[in-house]
C-alpha positions in Angstrom: -9.0 10.2 -4.2 -10.2 6.8 -2.5 -6.9 6.1 -1.5 -8.4 3.4 1.2 -10.1 2.4 -1.8 -7.2 1.2 -3.9 -4.9 0.2 -1.0 -7.6 -2.1 0.1 -8.0 -3.7 -3.5 -4.2 -4.0 -3.7 -4.2 -5.6 0.3 -6.4 -8.3 -1.0 -4.8 -9.5 -4.2 -1.7 -9.9 -2.6 -1.6 -10.6 1.3 -5.2 -13.2 0.6 -6.0 -13.0 4.5 -8.6 -14.8 5.7 -9.6 -12.4 8.0 -9.9 -9.3 5.3 -13.6 -9.3 3.5 -14.2 -6.9 1.1 -18.0 -7.0 0.5 -17.7 -4.7 -2.1 -15.7 -7.5 -4.9 -18.7 -10.2 -4.0 -19.8 -9.4 -7.4 -21.1 -13.2 -8.6 -18.1 -12.8 -11.3 -18.3 -16.0 -14.2 -15.7 -18.5 -14.4 -15.0 -17.6 -18.4 -15.5 -14.6 -21.3 -16.4 -15.5 -24.7 -14.6 -14.0 -27.3 -16.1 -11.5 -28.4 -16.3 -10.0 -24.7 -12.4 -10.3 -24.3 -11.9 -8.9 -27.7 -14.2 -5.8 -26.2 -12.3 -6.0 -22.8 -8.7 -5.8 -24.3 -9.6 -2.6 -26.4 -11.1 -0.5 -23.2 -8.1 -1.8 -21.5 -5.3 -0.6 -24.7 -8.0 2.6 -24.3 -6.8 3.3 -21.1 -3.7 2.4 -21.3 -2.8 5.0 -24.1 -4.9 7.3 -21.8 -2.5 7.0 -18.5 0.3 6.6 -20.9 -0.5 10.2 -22.7 -0.3 11.6 -19.3 2.4 10.4 -18.0 3.6 12.7 -20.7 3.5 16.1 -18.7 6.4 14.5 -16.8 4.2 15.9 -13.7 2.9 14.3 -10.9 -0.4 17.1 -10.2 -0.7 16.9 -13.9 -0.7 13.0 -14.5 -3.1 13.1 -11.7 -5.3 16.6 -13.2 -4.9 14.3 -16.5 -5.8 11.4 -14.8 -8.6 13.1 -12.9 -10.4 14.5 -16.6 -10.9 10.3 -18.0 -12.4 9.5 -14.4 -16.1 7.8 -14.8 -18.3 5.6 -13.7 -16.2 2.7 -15.3 -12.7 4.0 -14.1 -11.2 5.3 -11.1 -7.8 5.2 -9.3 -6.0 7.1 -6.8 -2.5 6.9 -5.2 -2.1 4.2 -3.2 1.4 4.6 -1.8 3.6 7.6 -1.6 6.9 8.0 0.6 10.6 8.7 0.8 13.6 7.0 -1.1 16.2 9.7 0.2 16.3 13.5 0.2 13.5 15.0 -2.0 13.6 11.5 -3.8 9.9 9.4 -3.2 8.3 6.3 -4.7 5.0 6.5 -5.8 2.5 3.4 -7.1 -0.4 4.9 -8.2 -3.8 2.5 -9.1 -6.1 2.8 -11.8 -9.7 0.8 -12.2 -11.0 -0.1 -15.0 -15.2 -1.7 -14.2 -16.5 -3.4 -17.4 -20.1 -4.5 -16.7 -21.5 -7.7 -18.5 -23.7 -6.8 -21.2 -26.2 -9.8 -20.2 -26.5 -9.0 -16.7 -25.6 -5.7 -15.3 -25.2 -7.0 -11.8 -22.0 -8.9 -13.8 -18.3 -7.2 -13.6 -15.0 -7.1 -14.4 -12.3 -5.2 -12.7 -9.1 -5.0 -14.2 -6.3 -3.3 -12.1 -3.5 -0.8 -13.6 -0.2 0.3 -11.4 1.9 3.2 -12.5 5.4 3.2 -10.3 6.6 6.3 -10.6 10.1 8.1 -8.8 9.7 11.3 -8.3 12.4 14.9 -7.9 9.9 16.5 -6.3 7.1 16.8 -7.9 9.0 16.2 -11.4 8.8 12.6 -12.9 11.8 10.8 -13.3 11.2 7.5 -13.7 7.9 5.6 -14.2 6.8 1.4 -15.4 3.2 0.3 -17.1 3.4 -3.1 -17.0 1.2 -6.1 -15.8 -2.7 -5.8 -15.3 -4.7 -7.9 -13.2 -7.9 -8.8 -13.2 -10.5 -10.1 -10.4 -12.0 -12.5 -13.5 -8.6 -14.5 -14.1 -8.2 -12.6 -17.5 -4.5 -12.1 -17.4 -3.8 -9.8 -20.3 -0.3 -8.5 -20.5 1.1 -6.1 -22.6 5.1 -4.4 -23.4 6.3 -3.0 -20.7 6.0 0.8 -20.7 8.8 2.7 -18.8 10.4 5.8 -19.1 14.0 7.1 -16.9 15.0 10.9 -17.0 19.2 9.2 -16.9 20.8 12.4 -15.5 18.5 12.6 -12.3 17.9 8.7 -11.5 21.8 8.7 -12.3 22.1 11.3 -9.2 19.5 9.9 -7.0 21.2 6.6 -7.1 24.6 8.7 -6.3 22.9 9.9 -2.8 21.3 6.6 -2.9 24.7 5.0 -3.0 26.5 7.7 -1.1 24.0 6.2 1.7 23.9 2.8 1.6 26.6 2.1 0.4 25.0 -0.1 -3.1 23.3 0.9 -5.7 19.1 1.8 -5.8 17.5 -1.5 -7.0 14.0 -0.9 -9.3 12.9 -4.9 -8.6 12.5 -4.1 -4.6 11.9 -0.6 -4.4 8.0 -1.6 -5.6 7.3 -4.3 -3.9 4.6 -4.1 -2.5 3.6 -7.8 -0.6 5.7 -7.1 2.2 4.1 -5.5 5.7 6.0 -4.8 8.1 4.2 -6.1 12.0 4.8 -7.8 15.1 1.5 -10.7 14.1 -0.8 -10.8 11.4 -4.3 -12.8 11.0 -6.8 -14.6 13.4 -3.4 -16.4 15.0 -1.6 -13.4 15.4 1.3 -15.1 13.0 4.9 -12.9 13.0 5.2 -12.4 9.4 8.0 -14.3 7.7 9.8 -11.2 7.3 9.9 -10.5 10.8 10.7 -14.2 12.1 13.2 -14.0 9.8 14.9 -11.2 11.9 14.2 -12.3 14.8 16.7 -15.1 14.1 19.5 -12.5 12.3 18.9 -11.2 15.4 19.4 -14.1 17.6 22.2 -15.2 16.1 23.9 -11.5 15.7 24.8 -12.3 12.2 24.8 -8.6 11.6 25.8 -8.8 8.3 22.6 -10.0 7.1 20.9 -7.5 9.1 23.3 -4.8 7.6 21.8 -5.8 3.9 18.2 -5.5 5.1 19.5 -2.5 6.3 20.7 -1.7 3.0 17.5 -2.3 0.8 15.4 -0.7 -1.9 12.4 -1.4 -0.1 11.7 -0.2 3.4 9.9 -2.5 5.2 12.8 -4.7 5.1 14.7 -1.6 5.8 11.8 -1.1 9.2 12.6 -4.8 9.5 16.3 -3.8 9.7 16.3 -1.0 12.0 14.0 -3.5 14.4 16.9 -5.7 14.5 19.6 -3.2 14.7 17.6 -1.7 17.9 17.2 -5.0 19.6 20.7 -5.5 19.5 21.2 -1.9 20.7 19.5 -2.4 23.8 21.7 -4.8 24.4 25.1 -2.9 24.6 25.5 -3.5 20.2 26.6 -0.2 19.3 26.8 -0.3 14.9 29.5 0.8 13.6 30.1 4.6 12.1 28.1 3.2 8.4 25.0 1.4 9.8 24.9 4.3 11.8 24.6 7.1 8.8 22.0 4.7 7.3 20.3 4.3 10.5 19.5 8.0 10.8 18.6 8.0 7.3 16.2 5.9 7.7 14.6 7.5 10.6 14.5 10.7 8.5 11.6 9.4 6.0 8.3 9.8 5.4 5.5 8.6 4.3 3.3 4.9 4.1 4.6 1.8 5.5 2.5 -1.6 5.0 1.4 -2.5 8.7 -0.8 -5.6 9.5 -2.4 -5.4 13.3 -3.6 -8.8 13.5 -6.3 -8.9 11.1 -5.9 -5.0 9.7 -3.9 -4.2 7.1 -3.1 -1.1 6.6 -0.4 1.8 5.7 0.9 3.5 8.6 3.2 6.3 8.6 6.7 5.7 8.3 7.7 9.1 10.5 5.2 7.8 13.1 6.3 4.2 13.5 9.8 5.0 13.4 8.8 7.0 16.6 7.1 4.9 18.6 9.6 2.1 18.5 13.0 3.2 18.2 14.8 5.0 20.5 18.5 4.9 19.6 21.5 5.5 21.3 24.5 5.5 20.1 
């Protein structure tokens, strides 16, 4: 389902790493479109948006994917770019759908629009989704009313389970943040990501309360950085409190995709592989 292509589009649009170059997106793009062209593009976007919303009505991820795949053609493509555990049998999914509209006068010029559907699953059932802003590689910015659905009962169950372990409510604003990467060093200069630098300072000053707040985050990358922080302290003899141990053990059990960097490579790695390789807590 072109997961690598979609992940590359995501990475190139949010990380702006000077090392990454996607030759497939070098399309000789124009700076401006005429009024008629903008209307045509907006109509195409609206048509696809309606198809996406209709496909989400199935309320299961498998049926949604099947419905979306039926509308794929030479201008529409996509797939899962991120899928990982939240807690127990609840997971989060980011699904990307790309719309390519060739220029009417020059077939070598195209506009690429990117739709992102954020979903929460209970097993394979969709209990939450949102579809909001649409981004473009031509600079056009079409903003629509955010489309959102929530199964109140199942979402409350998820929130209760999350709160029982992490002691705070699930934060949707953090859950679908995708511009944080876990890594030791990124880019040509192997520069530590901002979150790594912050965590190193928190460890240096033994700021347990702030490290705990990262552990409680709804964002997996921040949770893994918190594991790193507690692990560094654990190696020096610090023993986390019982509540912290409970959170750590829950994160260590997570499976799925982690936004990861190593030098000029930005990719997704498996959470379970990273935690197994890097952390061996002694409680």
